[in-house]
C-alpha positions, 0 to 999 in steps of 0.5 A, a space after each residue: 119212907 115218904 112223908 104226908 103232911 096233914 094240916 090242922 089234924 083234928 075231927 074225922 082228920 085223926 083217922 088219916 093218921 093210921 091210914 097214912 101208916 097203913 100205906 107205908 108212908 109217914 104222917 106229919 101234922 102241921 098245926 096252924 098258928 093261933 092268936 093270943 086269947 081266951 077263945 083260942 085256948 078253948 080251940 088249943 084245948 079241942 086240939 089237944 084232946 083230939 090228939 089223945 084219940 090218935 093211937 099211933 105215932 106222928 111227927 108235929 110241927 107248927 106253922 112259921 110266922 110267914 107263909 114263905 118260911 112255912 112253905 121252905 119248912 114243909 118243902 124240906 120234908 119233900 112230901 108226897 102229899 100235903 092234905 087238910 085235916 079239917 076245915 081250918 086246914 084247907 086254906 094253908 093246905 091247898 096253897 102248899 100244895 099248889 106251890 109244891 105242885 102236888 095233887 090238890 085242888 086248884 088254887 082258884 077254887 079255894 074261895 068257893 071251898 071255904 067261904 059260904 057266900 062264895 059257894 052259892 055264887 059258884 053254884 049259880 055261875 054254872 046255871 044251877 038252882 041256888 039259894 038266894 043270899 048276901 054278905 052283911 056286916 051289921 044288922 042294918 044291912 041285914 034289915 034292909 036285905 030282908 025287906 027288899 027280898 020280902 023274906 019270911 024265914 031266913 038262915 044266918 050263918 058266918 061266911 067262914 066257919 065249921 061244925 055249924 058254929 054260928 048258924 041260926 034258923 030265923 023264923 021271922 025278922 025279930 029272930 034274925 035281929 035277935 040272932 045277929 045281936 048275939 052273934 056279932 059278939 061271939 066267936 067262931 069255932 077257931 076263936 076268931 071274931 065273927 064280923 061278917 055273915 051271910 043272910 040266906 033265904 030258908 029252903 024247906 024241903 028234902 036235904 041232899 048231901 053230895 060228897 064227892 072226891 075226884 083224882 086223875 079223872 076218876 070221880 066217886 060220889 056219895 049221896 045221903 038224903 034227910 026227908 023233910 018233917 012237918 014243914 
C-alpha cells in the first residue's frame, strides 16, 4: 500500500486522513518542529486537539533537525504524494515534493503562495488589478508609507500567518499606529514573533473568494461572493 504524507495536519487538513484511507492509501502525518516557549505550547495544544478529532489510524512522524535529514526520512517511505495539511505545512511539503519529483506546485511559486506581499506582487506582474501595499518593520515606516500614499483606511496584516491572526482593519492613522503597537509584541498562530507587516490600502466592495485546484492540465474553480454592506 502506497504512502501519502500530510505535512502539518490541522484544521480542515484532518479530513485528508480518512480520504486517503478511502482511496486505499496509507496516511502518514509529518509534524514540523517548533521552538521552545509558552506560545508554541499553545500551538502544540491546538495540534493535539485536532488530532483527537481524527477518527482513523495514521502514522505520526516528526521533522528532523535539518532539512536534509527530513528529506532522507521521507524518501524512505517512498510516498505517492507529499501534501500540506494546513498553511504552516505548505513550505515544507512543497520543498519535499519538488525534491522527490512528485506532483506538486512549482517551487518558484512558493513565496507567492505563503507571503502576503508577494501574492499581490504576482497579481500585479500579470497585469491584473491589485491592492497597493508595502512591507514595514517599524511603526515609523508605516506612518511614512501611510502619509506618502494619502491613505484613509488601511489593513494591517502579518507577512506570514494564517487564520486572520494579526489582521486589523484601521479606519485612520491613529488606528493603524495603535494596532501596530499591539501587534509588534504579539506572536502569530504558530507561536512565531511577528516582526514584519504589510500595510495595504483598504478596498471596499463585494468580496470574491476564488478557490482553484489544477492537476495534469485539468482545472477546477469554485467562487464565493460576499456582498458589501453599508460601506
